[in-house]
PASEBA-1860 file (N, C-alpha, C; in nm, 3 decimals):
! residues 150
1> MKTFEHLI> 10.124/-14.814/19.663/10.148/-14.752/19.570/10.037/-14.643/19.594 ~ 10.025/-14.478/19.645/9.908/-14.393/19.619/9.906/-14.334/19.468 ~ 9.790/-14.349/19.461/9.771/-14.283/19.315/9.720/-14.161/19.294 ~ 9.726/-14.111/19.242/9.640/-13.945/19.227/9.611/-13.932/19.099 ~ 9.427/-13.840/19.046/9.426/-13.916/18.913/9.448/-13.786/18.847 ~ 9.447/-13.647/18.898/9.552/-13.549/18.870/9.639/-13.462/18.925 ~ 9.682/-13.404/18.899/9.820/-13.291/19.008/9.749/-13.247/19.106 ~ 9.661/-13.184/19.068/9.572/-13.069/19.106/9.542/-13.148/19.300
9> EMQAMVGQ> 9.468/-13.280/19.285/9.434/-13.355/19.422/9.541/-13.352/19.493 ~ 9.647/-13.376/19.429/9.756/-13.351/19.584/9.802/-13.204/19.633 ~ 9.743/-13.076/19.604/9.755/-12.944/19.686/9.602/-13.003/19.813 ~ 9.571/-13.062/19.773/9.478/-13.076/19.874/9.532/-13.195/20.044 ~ 9.643/-13.228/19.954/9.722/-13.284/20.072/9.854/-13.264/20.153 ~ 9.861/-13.112/20.103/9.951/-13.012/20.141/9.947/-13.053/20.347 ~ 10.078/-13.096/20.374/10.076/-13.160/20.571/10.030/-13.276/20.587 ~ 10.028/-13.377/20.457/10.039/-13.525/20.507/10.096/-13.608/20.409
17> NIGTSEWI> 10.098/-13.724/20.453/10.213/-13.850/20.360/10.130/-13.898/20.287 ~ 10.188/-13.895/20.152/10.145/-13.903/20.006/10.175/-14.031/19.940 ~ 10.317/-14.071/20.034/10.331/-14.228/19.994/10.414/-14.300/20.039 ~ 10.483/-14.421/20.057/10.564/-14.503/20.167/10.572/-14.620/20.027 ~ 10.721/-14.598/20.015/10.781/-14.650/19.875/10.830/-14.828/19.871 ~ 10.791/-14.908/19.826/10.890/-15.100/19.859/10.948/-15.042/19.934 ~ 11.023/-15.154/19.976/11.153/-15.165/20.062/11.247/-15.188/19.962 ~ 11.431/-15.117/19.961/11.479/-15.137/19.858/11.642/-15.208/19.954
25> NVTQERVN> 11.684/-15.299/19.818/11.806/-15.398/19.881/11.991/-15.350/19.904 ~ 12.021/-15.296/19.956/12.117/-15.215/19.979/12.244/-15.349/19.918 ~ 12.294/-15.334/19.809/12.405/-15.445/19.825/12.509/-15.381/19.808 ~ 12.635/-15.510/19.851/12.780/-15.457/19.827/12.765/-15.409/19.683 ~ 12.730/-15.516/19.570/12.691/-15.447/19.406/12.692/-15.324/19.446 ~ 12.558/-15.237/19.492/12.531/-15.161/19.462/12.641/-15.048/19.457 ~ 12.662/-15.055/19.624/12.772/-14.986/19.667/12.869/-14.910/19.590 ~ 12.915/-15.077/19.533/13.051/-15.076/19.445/13.025/-14.994/19.327
33> LFADATGD> 12.921/-14.996/19.273/12.906/-14.957/19.126/12.883/-14.785/19.201 ~ 12.807/-14.739/19.284/12.832/-14.688/19.312/12.947/-14.568/19.335 ~ 13.060/-14.620/19.403/13.135/-14.577/19.413/13.243/-14.560/19.295 ~ 13.204/-14.710/19.227/13.290/-14.651/19.060/13.247/-14.525/18.968 ~ 13.127/-14.500/18.986/13.048/-14.403/18.913/13.104/-14.238/18.922 ~ 13.124/-14.267/19.061/13.134/-14.127/19.167/13.291/-14.121/19.211 ~ 13.353/-14.243/19.174/13.493/-14.222/19.207/13.528/-14.204/19.387 ~ 13.417/-14.211/19.477/13.488/-14.237/19.578/13.459/-14.386/19.667
41> HQWIHIDP> 13.609/-14.443/19.654/13.658/-14.521/19.751/13.719/-14.549/19.790 ~ 13.692/-14.485/19.930/13.664/-14.536/20.058/13.678/-14.630/20.110 ~ 13.757/-14.693/20.220/13.763/-14.806/20.241/13.599/-14.858/20.297 ~ 13.540/-14.767/20.380/13.456/-14.801/20.451/13.329/-14.803/20.365 ~ 13.315/-14.808/20.240/13.239/-14.852/20.175/13.280/-14.980/20.061 ~ 13.385/-14.957/20.066/13.435/-15.122/19.956/13.495/-15.234/20.034 ~ 13.576/-15.235/20.116/13.650/-15.289/20.222/13.636/-15.396/20.295 ~ 13.504/-15.470/20.253/13.442/-15.536/20.354/13.528/-15.604/20.498
49> ERAAKGPF> 13.636/-15.639/20.462/13.759/-15.702/20.562/13.834/-15.588/20.634 ~ 13.863/-15.489/20.575/13.859/-15.368/20.656/13.782/-15.273/20.718 ~ 13.680/-15.276/20.675/13.545/-15.239/20.716/13.476/-15.306/20.881 ~ 13.519/-15.456/20.809/13.467/-15.500/20.938/13.540/-15.463/21.052 ~ 13.674/-15.426/21.115/13.731/-15.403/21.225/13.672/-15.181/21.191 ~ 13.616/-15.186/21.175/13.646/-15.090/21.125/13.513/-14.965/21.296 ~ 13.456/-14.858/21.298/13.380/-14.841/21.341/13.205/-14.896/21.323 ~ 13.176/-14.906/21.225/12.997/-14.944/21.202/13.027/-15.109/21.191
57> GTTIAHGF> 13.179/-15.191/21.157/13.168/-15.372/21.139/13.110/-15.430/21.020 ~ 13.097/-15.314/20.967/13.080/-15.385/20.830/13.073/-15.233/20.730 ~ 13.063/-15.272/20.602/13.108/-15.193/20.477/12.934/-15.085/20.531 ~ 13.018/-15.025/20.472/12.824/-14.895/20.482/12.799/-14.820/20.343 ~ 12.650/-14.790/20.314/12.638/-14.649/20.169/12.662/-14.594/20.192 ~ 12.702/-14.512/20.074/12.763/-14.387/20.112/12.647/-14.320/20.113 ~ 12.655/-14.144/20.163/12.542/-14.095/20.207/12.478/-14.066/20.081 ~ 12.536/-14.030/19.999/12.486/-13.961/19.841/12.418/-14.067/19.789
65> LTLSLLPE> 12.498/-14.193/19.793/12.436/-14.314/19.772/12.255/-14.338/19.835 ~ 12.259/-14.313/19.955/12.144/-14.321/20.001/12.020/-14.195/19.924 ~ 12.066/-14.148/19.915/11.989/-13.994/19.900/12.006/-13.960/19.726 ~ 12.045/-14.066/19.664/12.034/-14.101/19.521/11.923/-14.215/19.486 ~ 11.898/-14.290/19.590/11.778/-14.360/19.584/11.586/-14.300/19.630 ~ 11.635/-14.150/19.633/11.493/-14.047/19.624/11.373/-14.117/19.508 ~ 11.481/-14.110/19.430/11.372/-14.103/19.295/11.346/-14.251/19.246 ~ 11.445/-14.329/19.328/11.336/-14.505/19.288/11.274/-14.552/19.371
73> MSASAMEV> 11.229/-14.457/19.482/11.174/-14.428/19.593/11.068/-14.385/19.598 ~ 11.062/-14.315/19.522/10.932/-14.186/19.467/10.850/-14.284/19.377 ~ 10.911/-14.344/19.321/10.845/-14.410/19.189/10.747/-14.503/19.212 ~ 10.826/-14.570/19.352/10.703/-14.674/19.392/10.638/-14.616/19.492 ~ 10.619/-14.509/19.554/10.549/-14.484/19.629/10.406/-14.381/19.563 ~ 10.460/-14.338/19.457/10.308/-14.269/19.419/10.327/-14.183/19.286 ~ 10.191/-14.216/19.225/10.178/-14.160/19.072/10.096/-14.078/19.076 ~ 10.137/-14.030/18.969/10.007/-13.863/18.921/10.002/-13.924/18.821
81> LDTRMGVN> 9.821/-13.952/18.767/9.855/-14.020/18.646/9.845/-13.929/18.509 ~ 9.830/-13.798/18.527/9.776/-13.673/18.475/9.944/-13.612/18.390 ~ 10.051/-13.654/18.466/10.130/-13.584/18.465/10.229/-13.638/18.354 ~ 10.296/-13.573/18.288/10.355/-13.604/18.161/10.513/-13.619/18.187 ~ 10.569/-13.529/18.282/10.702/-13.509/18.292/10.671/-13.514/18.467 ~ 10.821/-13.530/18.498/10.896/-13.456/18.591/10.999/-13.506/18.662 ~ 11.063/-13.362/18.704/11.208/-13.325/18.717/11.246/-13.276/18.799 ~ 11.338/-13.350/18.887/11.434/-13.268/19.026/11.464/-13.085/19.002
89> YGLGKVRF> 11.360/-13.050/19.107/11.459/-12.895/19.116/11.520/-12.876/19.221 ~ 11.534/-12.974/19.302/11.665/-12.921/19.417/11.615/-12.996/19.555 ~ 11.741/-12.955/19.617/11.666/-13.018/19.779/11.694/-12.899/19.886 ~ 11.652/-12.926/19.932/11.676/-12.868/20.071/11.733/-12.909/20.187 ~ 11.758/-12.879/20.315/11.773/-12.953/20.395/11.799/-13.129/20.391 ~ 11.918/-13.111/20.409/11.947/-13.339/20.349/12.025/-13.371/20.491 ~ 11.982/-13.447/20.573/12.109/-13.512/20.676/12.038/-13.665/20.681 ~ 12.209/-13.711/20.758/12.187/-13.847/20.732/12.229/-13.918/20.873
97> PAPVPVGS> 12.127/-13.906/20.998/12.112/-13.939/21.106/12.156/-14.052/21.170 ~ 12.196/-14.152/21.029/12.230/-14.305/21.057/12.288/-14.364/20.944 ~ 12.413/-14.482/20.964/12.498/-14.530/20.840/12.317/-14.602/20.816 ~ 12.407/-14.633/20.668/12.357/-14.785/20.637/12.449/-14.874/20.565 ~ 12.412/-15.009/20.669/12.554/-15.082/20.677/12.451/-15.191/20.528 ~ 12.570/-15.209/20.483/12.575/-15.282/20.367/12.466/-15.442/20.440 ~ 12.363/-15.487/20.306/12.283/-15.567/20.378/12.083/-15.519/20.382 ~ 12.133/-15.398/20.411/12.002/-15.268/20.484/11.907/-15.319/20.393
105> RLRGHFKL> 11.756/-15.257/20.461/11.660/-15.259/20.343/11.635/-15.124/20.406 ~ 11.596/-15.006/20.293/11.534/-14.891/20.285/11.465/-14.868/20.261 ~ 11.293/-14.792/20.292/11.207/-14.751/20.260/11.155/-14.561/20.283 ~ 11.113/-14.569/20.174/11.105/-14.371/20.214/10.956/-14.317/20.206 ~ 10.954/-14.271/20.316/10.819/-14.192/20.347/10.785/-14.071/20.316 ~ 10.680/-14.004/20.239/10.686/-13.872/20.174/10.550/-13.825/20.205 ~ 10.620/-13.652/20.238/10.483/-13.566/20.330/10.509/-13.490/20.247 ~ 10.375/-13.422/20.169/10.399/-13.315/20.134/10.418/-13.181/20.203
113> TKYEPLDG> 10.465/-13.058/20.162/10.453/-12.993/20.254/10.405/-12.822/20.218 ~ 10.434/-12.850/20.085/10.466/-12.718/19.970/10.393/-12.739/19.860 ~ 10.240/-12.718/19.804/10.214/-12.753/19.647/10.226/-12.657/19.629 ~ 10.314/-12.505/19.518/10.267/-12.470/19.447/10.240/-12.450/19.282 ~ 10.155/-12.378/19.244/10.086/-12.393/19.093/10.209/-12.327/18.991 ~ 10.229/-12.392/18.882/10.310/-12.382/18.769/10.228/-12.342/18.644 ~ 10.295/-12.292/18.564/10.233/-12.258/18.463/10.263/-12.468/18.388 ~ 10.136/-12.485/18.358/10.155/-12.633/18.336/10.178/-12.711/18.438
121> GAQLTVEV> 10.195/-12.708/18.533/10.250/-12.800/18.697/10.226/-12.715/18.776 ~ 10.311/-12.805/18.853/10.335/-12.792/18.995/10.479/-12.792/19.085 ~ 10.499/-12.689/19.183/10.642/-12.800/19.221/10.557/-12.761/19.332 ~ 10.671/-12.950/19.411/10.566/-12.981/19.516/10.725/-12.979/19.622 ~ 10.700/-12.942/19.693/10.811/-12.944/19.860/10.760/-13.084/19.984 ~ 10.883/-13.182/19.901/10.791/-13.271/19.984/10.938/-13.360/20.063 ~ 10.905/-13.385/20.232/10.963/-13.425/20.330/11.019/-13.537/20.318 ~ 11.122/-13.606/20.320/11.147/-13.787/20.265/11.179/-13.812/20.400
129> TMEREGSD> 11.167/-13.882/20.469/11.241/-13.970/20.543/11.247/-14.100/20.534 ~ 11.353/-14.188/20.506/11.409/-14.296/20.499/11.455/-14.375/20.593 ~ 11.357/-14.467/20.636/11.368/-14.541/20.707/11.485/-14.684/20.656 ~ 11.546/-14.770/20.774/11.618/-14.904/20.755/11.530/-14.937/20.843 ~ 11.513/-15.111/20.754/11.449/-15.195/20.852/11.487/-15.224/20.972 ~ 11.430/-15.219/21.122/11.476/-15.292/21.242/11.535/-15.163/21.298 ~ 11.574/-15.031/21.272/11.552/-14.925/21.340/11.508/-14.799/21.332 ~ 11.510/-14.801/21.484/11.443/-14.657/21.528/11.471/-14.529/21.453
137> KPVCVAES> 11.555/-14.473/21.403/11.645/-14.367/21.354/11.658/-14.382/21.193 ~ 11.617/-14.255/21.123/11.607/-14.263/21.037/11.774/-14.275/20.968 ~ 11.786/-14.299/20.865/11.937/-14.276/20.688/11.942/-14.160/20.684 ~ 11.746/-14.132/20.628/11.803/-13.967/20.542/11.665/-13.922/20.559 ~ 11.684/-13.813/20.607/11.571/-13.679/20.589/11.629/-13.553/20.487 ~ 11.498/-13.574/20.443/11.551/-13.469/20.313/11.460/-13.370/20.237 ~ 11.453/-13.238/20.191/11.365/-13.178/20.154/11.365/-13.165/20.004 ~ 11.298/-13.251/19.931/11.308/-13.259/19.769/11.200/-13.172/19.755
145> LARRYT> 11.206/-13.109/19.626/11.217/-12.972/19.537/11.169/-13.063/19.407 ~ 11.039/-13.079/19.365/11.046/-13.158/19.222/10.898/-13.072/19.169 ~ 10.920/-13.057/19.024/10.807/-13.042/18.956/10.739/-13.095/18.835 ~ 10.645/-13.131/18.842/10.524/-13.197/18.784/10.459/-13.142/18.644 ~ 10.422/-13.183/18.568/10.386/-13.121/18.401/10.262/-13.188/18.368 ~ 10.239/-13.108/18.368/10.046/-13.217/18.322/10.025/-13.166/18.124
END
């Protein structure tokens, strides 16, 4: 985990990697819970027997489940000690270039692309590239906008 004492230190990091997360296991239980929470019960996500005969040979995580791992990844990739609160401000371009088979391990790489001072904090634009262990192709590439307050 990369640690920043003060939020302002991040301003000098624009264009650089600001952290890499721990690995996260994508289990069938997690996929099923996400399906229940969102109402997306498509067979490619929750029916291992049918999915074994489908295009991916197994069940796969929802794209939005993959995207929803962003906060967990961010929390293990970096910390800013003088911030009291962080909030999602939105997303820019989001793509899912490759599927996430159940049983995969994922981690995120965080590159700061923009730092904008705000009253009492800053807005950070971060390019997040999520990789799947053993694959050359990312499973998600997203532009995350977050606001951190000191």
